[in-house]
C-alpha positions in Angstrom: -44.7 5.8 0.9 -42.8 2.7 1.6 -39.2 2.0 0.7 -38.3 -1.4 -0.6 -35.2 -2.8 1.0 -33.3 -5.4 -0.9 -31.9 -8.2 1.3 -28.1 -8.3 1.4 -26.2 -11.2 0.1 -24.0 -13.1 2.5 -20.3 -12.9 1.8 -19.4 -15.8 4.1 -19.1 -18.3 1.1 -17.4 -15.8 -1.3 -14.1 -16.9 -2.8 -11.8 -15.0 -5.0 -11.3 -16.2 -8.5 -8.0 -16.7 -10.3 -8.1 -13.3 -12.0 -8.7 -11.5 -8.7 -5.9 -13.4 -7.0 -3.5 -12.5 -9.8 -4.6 -8.9 -9.7 -4.0 -8.7 -6.0 -0.7 -10.4 -6.4 0.4 -7.9 -9.0 -0.6 -4.9 -6.9 1.0 -6.2 -3.8 4.2 -7.2 -5.6 4.4 -3.8 -7.3 3.8 -2.0 -3.9 6.6 -4.1 -2.3 9.0 -3.4 -5.2 8.1 0.3 -5.0 9.2 0.2 -1.3 12.5 -1.6 -2.0 14.1 1.3 -3.9 13.7 3.9 -1.2 14.6 1.4 1.5 17.9 0.6 -0.3 18.7 4.3 -0.7 17.9 4.9 2.9 20.1 2.0 4.0 23.0 3.2 1.9 22.7 6.7 3.3 22.5 5.4 6.8 25.5 3.2 6.3 27.6 6.0 4.9 26.8 8.5 7.6 25.2 6.9 10.7 22.3 9.1 11.9 20.7 9.2 15.3 19.5 5.9 16.7 15.9 7.1 16.4 16.3 7.1 12.6 16.5 3.3 12.5 12.9 2.6 13.5 11.4 3.9 10.2 13.9 1.7 8.3 12.8 -1.4 10.2 9.1 -0.6 9.7 9.7 0.0 5.9 11.6 -3.3 5.7 8.8 -5.2 7.4 6.2 -3.5 5.2 8.1 -4.3 2.0 8.7 -7.9 3.0 5.1 -8.4 3.9 3.9 -6.9 0.6 6.2 -9.0 -1.4 5.5 -12.3 0.5 1.8 -11.7 0.4 1.9 -10.9 -3.4 3.8 -14.2 -4.0 1.4 -16.1 -1.8 -1.5 -14.8 -3.9 0.3 -15.9 -7.1 0.9 -19.3 -5.6 -2.8 -19.6 -4.6 -4.0 -18.5 -8.0 -1.7 -21.1 -9.6 -2.9 -23.8 -7.3 -6.6 -22.9 -8.1 -5.9 -22.9 -11.8 -4.6 -26.4 -11.9 
């Protein structure tokens, strides 16, 4: 018994199409906007009643994550628009 092994395709020259870029942009933008609500609520709670200094680090990390998700989503939209034209 021999098993036939199909050769793998190289992904080095693989490029994302416009539809894939727009889909990725939508997902990342939605994820970023989903993080903005809890971040705003946490910042308002922290501002009204300051907590321990250790409670600031999760807010900073969440702000960085939300910013990166939104900026990356917008960059994917811009790249899709650039490739479309």
